[in-house]
PDB file with one MODEL, atoms N, CA, C and O in Angstrom:
MODEL        1
ATOM      1  N   MET A   1     108.316  93.379 120.778  1.00  0.00           N
ATOM      2  CA  MET A   1     107.548  92.260 121.279  1.00  0.00           C
ATOM      3  C   MET A   1     106.145  92.314 120.689  1.00  0.00           C
ATOM      4  O   MET A   1     105.569  93.391 120.538  1.00  0.00           O
ATOM      5  N   ILE A   2     105.602  91.155 120.356  1.00  0.00           N
ATOM      6  CA  ILE A   2     104.231  91.070 119.858  1.00  0.00           C
ATOM      7  C   ILE A   2     103.475  90.023 120.689  1.00  0.00           C
ATOM      8  O   ILE A   2     104.075  89.160 121.330  1.00  0.00           O
ATOM      9  N   THR A   3     102.158  90.128 120.657  1.00  0.00           N
ATOM     10  CA  THR A   3     101.306  89.161 121.339  1.00  0.00           C
ATOM     11  C   THR A   3     100.451  88.450 120.304  1.00  0.00           C
ATOM     12  O   THR A   3      99.730  89.076 119.526  1.00  0.00           O
ATOM     13  N   GLU A   4     100.547  87.152 120.312  1.00  0.00           N
ATOM     14  CA  GLU A   4      99.677  86.315 119.481  1.00  0.00           C
ATOM     15  C   GLU A   4      98.401  86.065 120.274  1.00  0.00           C
ATOM     16  O   GLU A   4      98.455  85.688 121.445  1.00  0.00           O
ATOM     17  N   HIS A   5      97.271  86.274 119.645  1.00  0.00           N
ATOM     18  CA  HIS A   5      95.957  86.068 120.245  1.00  0.00           C
ATOM     19  C   HIS A   5      95.306  84.925 119.478  1.00  0.00           C
ATOM     20  O   HIS A   5      95.010  85.069 118.291  1.00  0.00           O
ATOM     21  N   ALA A   6      95.081  83.799 120.134  1.00  0.00           N
ATOM     22  CA  ALA A   6      94.445  82.657 119.476  1.00  0.00           C
ATOM     23  C   ALA A   6      93.169  82.299 120.220  1.00  0.00           C
ATOM     24  O   ALA A   6      93.191  82.009 121.416  1.00  0.00           O
ATOM     25  N   LEU A   7      92.064  82.324 119.498  1.00  0.00           N
ATOM     26  CA  LEU A   7      90.779  81.924 120.051  1.00  0.00           C
ATOM     27  C   LEU A   7      90.546  80.480 119.627  1.00  0.00           C
ATOM     28  O   LEU A   7      90.446  80.178 118.438  1.00  0.00           O
ATOM     29  N   ILE A   8      90.463  79.600 120.604  1.00  0.00           N
ATOM     30  CA  ILE A   8      90.410  78.159 120.353  1.00  0.00           C
ATOM     31  C   ILE A   8      89.090  77.604 120.866  1.00  0.00           C
ATOM     32  O   ILE A   8      88.724  77.834 122.018  1.00  0.00           O
ATOM     33  N   THR A   9      88.386  76.883 120.028  1.00  0.00           N
ATOM     34  CA  THR A   9      87.168  76.186 120.448  1.00  0.00           C
ATOM     35  C   THR A   9      87.493  74.700 120.520  1.00  0.00           C
ATOM     36  O   THR A   9      87.955  74.094 119.554  1.00  0.00           O
ATOM     37  N   ILE A  10      87.239  74.135 121.688  1.00  0.00           N
ATOM     38  CA  ILE A  10      87.524  72.731 121.958  1.00  0.00           C
ATOM     39  C   ILE A  10      86.242  71.915 121.775  1.00  0.00           C
ATOM     40  O   ILE A  10      85.147  72.394 122.068  1.00  0.00           O
ATOM     41  N   GLN A  11      86.385  70.700 121.296  1.00  0.00           N
ATOM     42  CA  GLN A  11      85.238  69.813 121.117  1.00  0.00           C
ATOM     43  C   GLN A  11      84.476  69.684 122.440  1.00  0.00           C
ATOM     44  O   GLN A  11      85.077  69.586 123.510  1.00  0.00           O
ATOM     45  N   ALA A  12      83.170  69.686 122.350  1.00  0.00           N
ATOM     46  CA  ALA A  12      82.313  69.615 123.543  1.00  0.00           C
ATOM     47  C   ALA A  12      82.678  68.404 124.398  1.00  0.00           C
ATOM     48  O   ALA A  12      82.850  67.292 123.899  1.00  0.00           O
ATOM     49  N   GLY A  13      82.788  68.651 125.685  1.00  0.00           N
ATOM     50  CA  GLY A  13      83.073  67.585 126.635  1.00  0.00           C
ATOM     51  C   GLY A  13      84.537  67.185 126.737  1.00  0.00           C
ATOM     52  O   GLY A  13      84.868  66.257 127.475  1.00  0.00           O
ATOM     53  N   ARG A  14      85.421  67.866 126.012  1.00  0.00           N
ATOM     54  CA  ARG A  14      86.841  67.490 126.008  1.00  0.00           C
ATOM     55  C   ARG A  14      87.725  68.529 126.700  1.00  0.00           C
ATOM     56  O   ARG A  14      88.950  68.479 126.589  1.00  0.00           O
ATOM     57  N   GLN A  15      87.101  69.467 127.413  1.00  0.00           N
ATOM     58  CA  GLN A  15      87.863  70.526 128.056  1.00  0.00           C
ATOM     59  C   GLN A  15      88.860  69.979 129.074  1.00  0.00           C
ATOM     60  O   GLN A  15      90.018  70.397 129.082  1.00  0.00           O
ATOM     61  N   ALA A  16      88.443  69.072 129.912  1.00  0.00           N
ATOM     62  CA  ALA A  16      89.338  68.531 130.945  1.00  0.00           C
ATOM     63  C   ALA A  16      90.524  67.818 130.313  1.00  0.00           C
ATOM     64  O   ALA A  16      91.648  67.945 130.799  1.00  0.00           O
ATOM     65  N   ASP A  17      90.294  67.070 129.237  1.00  0.00           N
ATOM     66  CA  ASP A  17      91.390  66.384 128.551  1.00  0.00           C
ATOM     67  C   ASP A  17      92.356  67.392 127.937  1.00  0.00           C
ATOM     68  O   ASP A  17      93.573  67.230 128.029  1.00  0.00           O
ATOM     69  N   PHE A  18      91.810  68.435 127.309  1.00  0.00           N
ATOM     70  CA  PHE A  18      92.639  69.486 126.728  1.00  0.00           C
ATOM     71  C   PHE A  18      93.505  70.137 127.806  1.00  0.00           C
ATOM     72  O   PHE A  18      94.710  70.304 127.620  1.00  0.00           O
ATOM     73  N   GLU A  19      92.901  70.498 128.913  1.00  0.00           N
ATOM     74  CA  GLU A  19      93.631  71.152 129.995  1.00  0.00           C
ATOM     75  C   GLU A  19      94.704  70.245 130.581  1.00  0.00           C
ATOM     76  O   GLU A  19      95.764  70.719 130.990  1.00  0.00           O
ATOM     77  N   GLN A  20      94.438  68.955 130.622  1.00  0.00           N
ATOM     78  CA  GLN A  20      95.417  68.002 131.144  1.00  0.00           C
ATOM     79  C   GLN A  20      96.624  67.888 130.210  1.00  0.00           C
ATOM     80  O   GLN A  20      97.755  67.742 130.674  1.00  0.00           O
ATOM     81  N   GLU A  21      96.390  67.953 128.912  1.00  0.00           N
ATOM     82  CA  GLU A  21      97.464  67.822 127.928  1.00  0.00           C
ATOM     83  C   GLU A  21      98.199  69.131 127.658  1.00  0.00           C
ATOM     84  O   GLU A  21      99.328  69.114 127.167  1.00  0.00           O
ATOM     85  N   PHE A  22      97.578  70.257 127.970  1.00  0.00           N
ATOM     86  CA  PHE A  22      98.164  71.550 127.613  1.00  0.00           C
ATOM     87  C   PHE A  22      99.566  71.772 128.182  1.00  0.00           C
ATOM     88  O   PHE A  22     100.401  72.325 127.466  1.00  0.00           O
ATOM     89  N   PRO A  23      99.884  71.379 129.419  1.00  0.00           N
ATOM     90  CA  PRO A  23     101.258  71.580 129.907  1.00  0.00           C
ATOM     91  C   PRO A  23     102.324  70.926 129.011  1.00  0.00           C
ATOM     92  O   PRO A  23     103.441  71.433 128.911  1.00  0.00           O
ATOM     93  N   LYS A  24     101.988  69.819 128.372  1.00  0.00           N
ATOM     94  CA  LYS A  24     102.933  69.188 127.440  1.00  0.00           C
ATOM     95  C   LYS A  24     103.159  70.090 126.232  1.00  0.00           C
ATOM     96  O   LYS A  24     104.289  70.246 125.772  1.00  0.00           O
ATOM     97  N   ALA A  25     102.087  70.680 125.723  1.00  0.00           N
ATOM     98  CA  ALA A  25     102.193  71.590 124.585  1.00  0.00           C
ATOM     99  C   ALA A  25     102.985  72.841 124.985  1.00  0.00           C
ATOM    100  O   ALA A  25     103.787  73.347 124.200  1.00  0.00           O
ATOM    101  N   LYS A  26     102.759  73.332 126.192  1.00  0.00           N
ATOM    102  CA  LYS A  26     103.490  74.503 126.675  1.00  0.00           C
ATOM    103  C   LYS A  26     104.986  74.206 126.754  1.00  0.00           C
ATOM    104  O   LYS A  26     105.808  75.060 126.420  1.00  0.00           O
ATOM    105  N   ALA A  27     105.336  73.014 127.189  1.00  0.00           N
ATOM    106  CA  ALA A  27     106.751  72.642 127.262  1.00  0.00           C
ATOM    107  C   ALA A  27     107.392  72.624 125.877  1.00  0.00           C
ATOM    108  O   ALA A  27     108.575  72.932 125.737  1.00  0.00           O
ATOM    109  N   VAL A  28     106.622  72.267 124.861  1.00  0.00           N
ATOM    110  CA  VAL A  28     107.135  72.249 123.484  1.00  0.00           C
ATOM    111  C   VAL A  28     107.322  73.667 122.970  1.00  0.00           C
ATOM    112  O   VAL A  28     108.408  74.014 122.507  1.00  0.00           O
ATOM    113  N   ILE A  29     106.294  74.485 123.042  1.00  0.00           N
ATOM    114  CA  ILE A  29     106.379  75.835 122.463  1.00  0.00           C
ATOM    115  C   ILE A  29     107.386  76.697 123.200  1.00  0.00           C
ATOM    116  O   ILE A  29     107.976  77.598 122.605  1.00  0.00           O
ATOM    117  N   SER A  30     107.590  76.443 124.461  1.00  0.00           N
ATOM    118  CA  SER A  30     108.538  77.256 125.233  1.00  0.00           C
ATOM    119  C   SER A  30     109.974  77.070 124.750  1.00  0.00           C
ATOM    120  O   SER A  30     110.853  77.852 125.112  1.00  0.00           O
ATOM    121  N   GLN A  31     110.221  76.047 123.939  1.00  0.00           N
ATOM    122  CA  GLN A  31     111.555  75.820 123.374  1.00  0.00           C
ATOM    123  C   GLN A  31     111.794  76.638 122.103  1.00  0.00           C
ATOM    124  O   GLN A  31     112.924  76.707 121.620  1.00  0.00           O
ATOM    125  N   ALA A  32     110.757  77.253 121.563  1.00  0.00           N
ATOM    126  CA  ALA A  32     110.863  77.980 120.298  1.00  0.00           C
ATOM    127  C   ALA A  32     111.677  79.262 120.459  1.00  0.00           C
ATOM    128  O   ALA A  32     111.576  79.961 121.467  1.00  0.00           O
ATOM    129  N   ASN A  33     112.477  79.549 119.451  1.00  0.00           N
ATOM    130  CA  ASN A  33     113.244  80.785 119.432  1.00  0.00           C
ATOM    131  C   ASN A  33     112.291  81.978 119.449  1.00  0.00           C
ATOM    132  O   ASN A  33     111.346  82.035 118.662  1.00  0.00           O
ATOM    133  N   GLY A  34     112.540  82.916 120.334  1.00  0.00           N
ATOM    134  CA  GLY A  34     111.718  84.116 120.410  1.00  0.00           C
ATOM    135  C   GLY A  34     110.511  84.011 121.317  1.00  0.00           C
ATOM    136  O   GLY A  34     109.838  85.013 121.559  1.00  0.00           O
ATOM    137  N   PHE A  35     110.218  82.819 121.827  1.00  0.00           N
ATOM    138  CA  PHE A  35     109.092  82.650 122.756  1.00  0.00           C
ATOM    139  C   PHE A  35     109.418  83.365 124.054  1.00  0.00           C
ATOM    140  O   PHE A  35     110.525  83.239 124.577  1.00  0.00           O
ATOM    141  N   ILE A  36     108.446  84.122 124.579  1.00  0.00           N
ATOM    142  CA  ILE A  36     108.629  84.801 125.860  1.00  0.00           C
ATOM    143  C   ILE A  36     107.797  84.124 126.943  1.00  0.00           C
ATOM    144  O   ILE A  36     108.343  83.647 127.938  1.00  0.00           O
ATOM    145  N   ASP A  37     106.485  84.078 126.757  1.00  0.00           N
ATOM    146  CA  ASP A  37     105.621  83.413 127.728  1.00  0.00           C
ATOM    147  C   ASP A  37     104.237  83.251 127.123  1.00  0.00           C
ATOM    148  O   ASP A  37     103.968  83.722 126.019  1.00  0.00           O
ATOM    149  N   LEU A  38     103.362  82.575 127.864  1.00  0.00           N
ATOM    150  CA  LEU A  38     101.979  82.411 127.403  1.00  0.00           C
ATOM    151  C   LEU A  38     101.027  82.390 128.566  1.00  0.00           C
ATOM    152  O   LEU A  38     101.408  82.145 129.711  1.00  0.00           O
ATOM    153  N   GLN A  39      99.775  82.654 128.245  1.00  0.00           N
ATOM    154  CA  GLN A  39      98.668  82.558 129.198  1.00  0.00           C
ATOM    155  C   GLN A  39      97.525  81.858 128.492  1.00  0.00           C
ATOM    156  O   GLN A  39      97.272  82.107 127.314  1.00  0.00           O
ATOM    157  N   LEU A  40      96.835  80.982 129.206  1.00  0.00           N
ATOM    158  CA  LEU A  40      95.659  80.307 128.688  1.00  0.00           C
ATOM    159  C   LEU A  40      94.481  80.650 129.589  1.00  0.00           C
ATOM    160  O   LEU A  40      94.547  80.480 130.806  1.00  0.00           O
ATOM    161  N   HIS A  41      93.395  81.136 128.977  1.00  0.00           N
ATOM    162  CA  HIS A  41      92.196  81.529 129.715  1.00  0.00           C
ATOM    163  C   HIS A  41      91.003  80.748 129.174  1.00  0.00           C
ATOM    164  O   HIS A  41      90.866  80.577 127.963  1.00  0.00           O
ATOM    165  N   GLN A  42      90.145  80.275 130.070  1.00  0.00           N
ATOM    166  CA  GLN A  42      88.934  79.557 129.666  1.00  0.00           C
ATOM    167  C   GLN A  42      87.738  80.505 129.712  1.00  0.00           C
ATOM    168  O   GLN A  42      87.600  81.303 130.640  1.00  0.00           O
ATOM    169  N   GLY A  43      86.874  80.408 128.696  1.00  0.00           N
ATOM    170  CA  GLY A  43      85.681  81.227 128.652  1.00  0.00           C
ATOM    171  C   GLY A  43      84.733  80.910 129.797  1.00  0.00           C
ATOM    172  O   GLY A  43      84.592  79.754 130.197  1.00  0.00           O
ATOM    173  N   ILE A  44      84.097  81.926 130.312  1.00  0.00           N
ATOM    174  CA  ILE A  44      83.114  81.743 131.386  1.00  0.00           C
ATOM    175  C   ILE A  44      81.761  81.395 130.789  1.00  0.00           C
ATOM    176  O   ILE A  44      81.152  80.392 131.161  1.00  0.00           O
ATOM    177  N   GLU A  45      81.293  82.221 129.865  1.00  0.00           N
ATOM    178  CA  GLU A  45      80.000  81.953 129.235  1.00  0.00           C
ATOM    179  C   GLU A  45      80.067  80.768 128.269  1.00  0.00           C
ATOM    180  O   GLU A  45      79.082  80.056 128.078  1.00  0.00           O
ATOM    181  N   SER A  46      81.221  80.570 127.673  1.00  0.00           N
ATOM    182  CA  SER A  46      81.427  79.466 126.719  1.00  0.00           C
ATOM    183  C   SER A  46      82.654  78.672 127.159  1.00  0.00           C
ATOM    184  O   SER A  46      83.752  78.923 126.663  1.00  0.00           O
ATOM    185  N   PRO A  47      82.494  77.720 128.080  1.00  0.00           N
ATOM    186  CA  PRO A  47      83.651  77.017 128.632  1.00  0.00           C
ATOM    187  C   PRO A  47      84.396  76.123 127.642  1.00  0.00           C
ATOM    188  O   PRO A  47      85.449  75.579 127.975  1.00  0.00           O
ATOM    189  N   ASP A  48      83.865  75.968 126.438  1.00  0.00           N
ATOM    190  CA  ASP A  48      84.602  75.215 125.415  1.00  0.00           C
ATOM    191  C   ASP A  48      85.487  76.137 124.580  1.00  0.00           C
ATOM    192  O   ASP A  48      86.148  75.684 123.645  1.00  0.00           O
ATOM    193  N   THR A  49      85.502  77.435 124.916  1.00  0.00           N
ATOM    194  CA  THR A  49      86.314  78.423 124.214  1.00  0.00           C
ATOM    195  C   THR A  49      87.460  78.871 125.119  1.00  0.00           C
ATOM    196  O   THR A  49      87.264  79.173 126.296  1.00  0.00           O
ATOM    197  N   TYR A  50      88.652  78.907 124.543  1.00  0.00           N
ATOM    198  CA  TYR A  50      89.855  79.307 125.275  1.00  0.00           C
ATOM    199  C   TYR A  50      90.531  80.452 124.535  1.00  0.00           C
ATOM    200  O   TYR A  50      90.529  80.506 123.305  1.00  0.00           O
ATOM    201  N   LEU A  51      91.105  81.359 125.300  1.00  0.00           N
ATOM    202  CA  LEU A  51      91.903  82.438 124.762  1.00  0.00           C
ATOM    203  C   LEU A  51      93.352  82.144 125.121  1.00  0.00           C
ATOM    204  O   LEU A  51      93.710  82.053 126.295  1.00  0.00           O
ATOM    205  N   LEU A  52      94.175  81.999 124.099  1.00  0.00           N
ATOM    206  CA  LEU A  52      95.597  81.741 124.280  1.00  0.00           C
ATOM    207  C   LEU A  52      96.352  82.996 123.880  1.00  0.00           C
ATOM    208  O   LEU A  52      96.229  83.466 122.749  1.00  0.00           O
ATOM    209  N   LEU A  53      97.129  83.538 124.801  1.00  0.00           N
ATOM    210  CA  LEU A  53      97.946  84.712 124.549  1.00  0.00           C
ATOM    211  C   LEU A  53      99.406  84.294 124.660  1.00  0.00           C
ATOM    212  O   LEU A  53      99.854  83.825 125.706  1.00  0.00           O
ATOM    213  N   ILE A  54     100.143  84.472 123.559  1.00  0.00           N
ATOM    214  CA  ILE A  54     101.554  84.096 123.550  1.00  0.00           C
ATOM    215  C   ILE A  54     102.362  85.324 123.177  1.00  0.00           C
ATOM    216  O   ILE A  54     102.077  85.986 122.179  1.00  0.00           O
ATOM    217  N   ARG A  55     103.371  85.625 123.981  1.00  0.00           N
ATOM    218  CA  ARG A  55     104.243  86.747 123.663  1.00  0.00           C
ATOM    219  C   ARG A  55     105.503  86.221 122.979  1.00  0.00           C
ATOM    220  O   ARG A  55     106.150  85.281 123.440  1.00  0.00           O
ATOM    221  N   TRP A  56     105.823  86.871 121.858  1.00  0.00           N
ATOM    222  CA  TRP A  56     106.999  86.546 121.044  1.00  0.00           C
ATOM    223  C   TRP A  56     107.878  87.784 120.933  1.00  0.00           C
ATOM    224  O   TRP A  56     107.389  88.909 121.029  1.00  0.00           O
ATOM    225  N   GLN A  57     109.167  87.578 120.732  1.00  0.00           N
ATOM    226  CA  GLN A  57     110.063  88.723 120.536  1.00  0.00           C
ATOM    227  C   GLN A  57     109.740  89.442 119.236  1.00  0.00           C
ATOM    228  O   GLN A  57     109.731  90.672 119.198  1.00  0.00           O
ATOM    229  N   THR A  58     109.472  88.685 118.156  1.00  0.00           N
ATOM    230  CA  THR A  58     109.118  89.290 116.874  1.00  0.00           C
ATOM    231  C   THR A  58     107.977  88.499 116.239  1.00  0.00           C
ATOM    232  O   THR A  58     107.723  87.354 116.613  1.00  0.00           O
ATOM    233  N   LEU A  59     107.300  89.111 115.286  1.00  0.00           N
ATOM    234  CA  LEU A  59     106.245  88.427 114.545  1.00  0.00           C
ATOM    235  C   LEU A  59     106.812  87.209 113.824  1.00  0.00           C
ATOM    236  O   LEU A  59     106.189  86.147 113.802  1.00  0.00           O
ATOM    237  N   GLU A  60     107.995  87.368 113.237  1.00  0.00           N
ATOM    238  CA  GLU A  60     108.608  86.286 112.477  1.00  0.00           C
ATOM    239  C   GLU A  60     109.006  85.104 113.359  1.00  0.00           C
ATOM    240  O   GLU A  60     109.059  83.969 112.887  1.00  0.00           O
ATOM    241  N   ASP A  61     109.284  85.363 114.633  1.00  0.00           N
ATOM    242  CA  ASP A  61     109.569  84.248 115.547  1.00  0.00           C
ATOM    243  C   ASP A  61     108.389  83.281 115.581  1.00  0.00           C
ATOM    244  O   ASP A  61     108.575  82.070 115.702  1.00  0.00           O
ATOM    245  N   HIS A  62     107.177  83.819 115.473  1.00  0.00           N
ATOM    246  CA  HIS A  62     105.996  82.961 115.451  1.00  0.00           C
ATOM    247  C   HIS A  62     105.689  82.464 114.052  1.00  0.00           C
ATOM    248  O   HIS A  62     105.602  81.260 113.814  1.00  0.00           O
ATOM    249  N   THR A  63     105.524  83.413 113.114  1.00  0.00           N
ATOM    250  CA  THR A  63     105.005  83.066 111.793  1.00  0.00           C
ATOM    251  C   THR A  63     105.982  82.285 110.931  1.00  0.00           C
ATOM    252  O   THR A  63     105.557  81.516 110.068  1.00  0.00           O
ATOM    253  N   VAL A  64     107.260  82.460 111.139  1.00  0.00           N
ATOM    254  CA  VAL A  64     108.264  81.745 110.353  1.00  0.00           C
ATOM    255  C   VAL A  64     109.010  80.741 111.222  1.00  0.00           C
ATOM    256  O   VAL A  64     108.965  79.536 110.975  1.00  0.00           O
ATOM    257  N   GLY A  65     109.698  81.252 112.244  1.00  0.00           N
ATOM    258  CA  GLY A  65     110.535  80.387 113.078  1.00  0.00           C
ATOM    259  C   GLY A  65     109.797  79.218 113.701  1.00  0.00           C
ATOM    260  O   GLY A  65     110.224  78.071 113.570  1.00  0.00           O
ATOM    261  N   PHE A  66     108.696  79.498 114.375  1.00  0.00           N
ATOM    262  CA  PHE A  66     107.942  78.427 115.028  1.00  0.00           C
ATOM    263  C   PHE A  66     107.093  77.648 114.042  1.00  0.00           C
ATOM    264  O   PHE A  66     107.121  76.417 114.034  1.00  0.00           O
ATOM    265  N   ARG A  67     106.346  78.347 113.219  1.00  0.00           N
ATOM    266  CA  ARG A  67     105.412  77.679 112.307  1.00  0.00           C
ATOM    267  C   ARG A  67     106.112  76.753 111.313  1.00  0.00           C
ATOM    268  O   ARG A  67     105.511  75.781 110.854  1.00  0.00           O
ATOM    269  N   GLN A  68     107.360  77.034 110.978  1.00  0.00           N
ATOM    270  CA  GLN A  68     108.081  76.215 110.010  1.00  0.00           C
ATOM    271  C   GLN A  68     109.054  75.248 110.678  1.00  0.00           C
ATOM    272  O   GLN A  68     109.922  74.679 110.015  1.00  0.00           O
ATOM    273  N   SER A  69     108.910  75.061 111.983  1.00  0.00           N
ATOM    274  CA  SER A  69     109.815  74.180 112.718  1.00  0.00           C
ATOM    275  C   SER A  69     109.132  72.863 113.083  1.00  0.00           C
ATOM    276  O   SER A  69     107.910  72.733 113.021  1.00  0.00           O
ATOM    277  N   ALA A  70     109.947  71.909 113.458  1.00  0.00           N
ATOM    278  CA  ALA A  70     109.427  70.620 113.933  1.00  0.00           C
ATOM    279  C   ALA A  70     108.630  70.804 115.222  1.00  0.00           C
ATOM    280  O   ALA A  70     107.724  70.021 115.508  1.00  0.00           O
ATOM    281  N   LEU A  71     108.959  71.824 115.992  1.00  0.00           N
ATOM    282  CA  LEU A  71     108.235  72.079 117.238  1.00  0.00           C
ATOM    283  C   LEU A  71     106.753  72.336 116.977  1.00  0.00           C
ATOM    284  O   LEU A  71     105.900  71.932 117.767  1.00  0.00           O
ATOM    285  N   PHE A  72     106.446  73.018 115.850  1.00  0.00           N
ATOM    286  CA  PHE A  72     105.050  73.286 115.531  1.00  0.00           C
ATOM    287  C   PHE A  72     104.285  71.979 115.324  1.00  0.00           C
ATOM    288  O   PHE A  72     103.150  71.851 115.781  1.00  0.00           O
ATOM    289  N   GLY A  73     104.886  71.022 114.648  1.00  0.00           N
ATOM    290  CA  GLY A  73     104.250  69.723 114.455  1.00  0.00           C
ATOM    291  C   GLY A  73     103.994  69.014 115.773  1.00  0.00           C
ATOM    292  O   GLY A  73     102.941  68.407 115.966  1.00  0.00           O
ATOM    293  N   GLU A  74     104.953  69.092 116.673  1.00  0.00           N
ATOM    294  CA  GLU A  74     104.781  68.481 118.006  1.00  0.00           C
ATOM    295  C   GLU A  74     103.647  69.169 118.758  1.00  0.00           C
ATOM    296  O   GLU A  74     102.799  68.509 119.358  1.00  0.00           O
ATOM    297  N   TRP A  75     103.639  70.504 118.721  1.00  0.00           N
ATOM    298  CA  TRP A  75     102.616  71.317 119.382  1.00  0.00           C
ATOM    299  C   TRP A  75     101.220  70.925 118.903  1.00  0.00           C
ATOM    300  O   TRP A  75     100.323  70.664 119.705  1.00  0.00           O
ATOM    301  N   ARG A  76     101.055  70.889 117.574  1.00  0.00           N
ATOM    302  CA  ARG A  76      99.742  70.566 117.002  1.00  0.00           C
ATOM    303  C   ARG A  76      99.341  69.122 117.261  1.00  0.00           C
ATOM    304  O   ARG A  76      98.154  68.831 117.406  1.00  0.00           O
ATOM    305  N   ALA A  77     100.301  68.218 117.323  1.00  0.00           N
ATOM    306  CA  ALA A  77      99.980  66.815 117.602  1.00  0.00           C
ATOM    307  C   ALA A  77      99.403  66.655 119.008  1.00  0.00           C
ATOM    308  O   ALA A  77      98.595  65.759 119.254  1.00  0.00           O
ATOM    309  N   ILE A  78      99.815  67.512 119.914  1.00  0.00           N
ATOM    310  CA  ILE A  78      99.331  67.428 121.295  1.00  0.00           C
ATOM    311  C   ILE A  78      97.949  68.062 121.439  1.00  0.00           C
ATOM    312  O   ILE A  78      97.042  67.444 121.997  1.00  0.00           O
ATOM    313  N   ILE A  79      97.780  69.283 120.943  1.00  0.00           N
ATOM    314  CA  ILE A  79      96.515  69.992 121.192  1.00  0.00           C
ATOM    315  C   ILE A  79      95.545  69.990 120.018  1.00  0.00           C
ATOM    316  O   ILE A  79      94.343  70.175 120.210  1.00  0.00           O
ATOM    317  N   GLY A  80      96.050  69.783 118.812  1.00  0.00           N
ATOM    318  CA  GLY A  80      95.200  69.813 117.627  1.00  0.00           C
ATOM    319  C   GLY A  80      94.019  68.859 117.658  1.00  0.00           C
ATOM    320  O   GLY A  80      92.935  69.223 117.202  1.00  0.00           O
ATOM    321  N   PRO A  81      94.193  67.643 118.183  1.00  0.00           N
ATOM    322  CA  PRO A  81      93.059  66.705 118.202  1.00  0.00           C
ATOM    323  C   PRO A  81      91.854  67.176 119.029  1.00  0.00           C
ATOM    324  O   PRO A  81      90.764  66.616 118.909  1.00  0.00           O
ATOM    325  N   PHE A  82      92.047  68.193 119.858  1.00  0.00           N
ATOM    326  CA  PHE A  82      90.948  68.703 120.682  1.00  0.00           C
ATOM    327  C   PHE A  82      90.161  69.820 119.999  1.00  0.00           C
ATOM    328  O   PHE A  82      89.071  70.169 120.452  1.00  0.00           O
ATOM    329  N   PHE A  83      90.698  70.384 118.915  1.00  0.00           N
ATOM    330  CA  PHE A  83      90.066  71.537 118.265  1.00  0.00           C
ATOM    331  C   PHE A  83      88.749  71.145 117.600  1.00  0.00           C
ATOM    332  O   PHE A  83      88.673  70.144 116.887  1.00  0.00           O
ATOM    333  N   ALA A  84      87.729  71.938 117.841  1.00  0.00           N
ATOM    334  CA  ALA A  84      86.443  71.763 117.155  1.00  0.00           C
ATOM    335  C   ALA A  84      86.493  72.427 115.781  1.00  0.00           C
ATOM    336  O   ALA A  84      85.768  72.037 114.866  1.00  0.00           O
ATOM    337  N   SER A  85      87.353  73.431 115.649  1.00  0.00           N
ATOM    338  CA  SER A  85      87.556  74.156 114.393  1.00  0.00           C
ATOM    339  C   SER A  85      88.948  74.783 114.464  1.00  0.00           C
ATOM    340  O   SER A  85      89.543  74.856 115.540  1.00  0.00           O
ATOM    341  N   PRO A  86      89.464  75.232 113.332  1.00  0.00           N
ATOM    342  CA  PRO A  86      90.790  75.870 113.370  1.00  0.00           C
ATOM    343  C   PRO A  86      90.764  77.110 114.262  1.00  0.00           C
ATOM    344  O   PRO A  86      89.790  77.863 114.248  1.00  0.00           O
ATOM    345  N   PRO A  87      91.827  77.325 115.034  1.00  0.00           N
ATOM    346  CA  PRO A  87      91.885  78.529 115.874  1.00  0.00           C
ATOM    347  C   PRO A  87      91.887  79.794 115.021  1.00  0.00           C
ATOM    348  O   PRO A  87      92.350  79.793 113.880  1.00  0.00           O
ATOM    349  N   VAL A  88      91.362  80.867 115.596  1.00  0.00           N
ATOM    350  CA  VAL A  88      91.404  82.183 114.965  1.00  0.00           C
ATOM    351  C   VAL A  88      92.587  82.918 115.594  1.00  0.00           C
ATOM    352  O   VAL A  88      92.600  83.181 116.796  1.00  0.00           O
ATOM    353  N   VAL A  89      93.581  83.247 114.762  1.00  0.00           N
ATOM    354  CA  VAL A  89      94.833  83.812 115.273  1.00  0.00           C
ATOM    355  C   VAL A  89      95.054  85.212 114.706  1.00  0.00           C
ATOM    356  O   VAL A  89      94.920  85.444 113.504  1.00  0.00           O
ATOM    357  N   ASP A  90      95.396  86.140 115.602  1.00  0.00           N
ATOM    358  CA  ASP A  90      95.764  87.500 115.240  1.00  0.00           C
ATOM    359  C   ASP A  90      96.993  87.884 116.050  1.00  0.00           C
ATOM    360  O   ASP A  90      97.307  87.250 117.058  1.00  0.00           O
ATOM    361  N   HIS A  91      97.681  88.918 115.605  1.00  0.00           N
ATOM    362  CA  HIS A  91      98.866  89.398 116.298  1.00  0.00           C
ATOM    363  C   HIS A  91      98.686  90.867 116.665  1.00  0.00           C
ATOM    364  O   HIS A  91      98.071  91.632 115.923  1.00  0.00           O
ATOM    365  N   PHE A  92      99.225  91.248 117.810  1.00  0.00           N
ATOM    366  CA  PHE A  92      99.067  92.605 118.332  1.00  0.00           C
ATOM    367  C   PHE A  92     100.403  93.131 118.815  1.00  0.00           C
ATOM    368  O   PHE A  92     101.276  92.379 119.249  1.00  0.00           O
ATOM    369  N   THR A  93     100.538  94.439 118.726  1.00  0.00           N
ATOM    370  CA  THR A  93     101.704  95.118 119.277  1.00  0.00           C
ATOM    371  C   THR A  93     101.247  96.049 120.381  1.00  0.00           C
ATOM    372  O   THR A  93     100.174  96.647 120.297  1.00  0.00           O
ATOM    373  N   GLN A  94     102.053  96.171 121.405  1.00  0.00           N
ATOM    374  CA  GLN A  94     101.697  97.048 122.534  1.00  0.00           C
ATOM    375  C   GLN A  94     102.032  98.481 122.179  1.00  0.00           C
ATOM    376  O   GLN A  94     103.098  98.750 121.625  1.00  0.00           O
ATOM    377  N   LEU A  95     101.141  99.400 122.488  1.00  0.00           N
ATOM    378  CA  LEU A  95     101.376 100.815 122.215  1.00  0.00           C
ATOM    379  C   LEU A  95     101.969 101.500 123.422  1.00  0.00           C
ATOM    380  O   LEU A  95     102.237 102.701 123.381  1.00  0.00           O
TER     381      LEU A  95
ENDMDL
END
């Protein structure tokens, strides 16, 4: 299992809209092969910054399976318009 860590900055003043639309994006990504679960956290000091943690069975489930699927296009169509800049994404393994 791996954890995808995505740091997302949302356009100023659009946090409520992003949060309202996020359940639709979650419903899309949850259909991806290898998806386990996700958590979304909002920054306290920087409320336009969100930390998205997604657990996948394998790295390739995210980087190949999801990223190269139609689901990725649906996902980005829902939440992408809120991004102030591209998300910073890293992957982690539990020790």
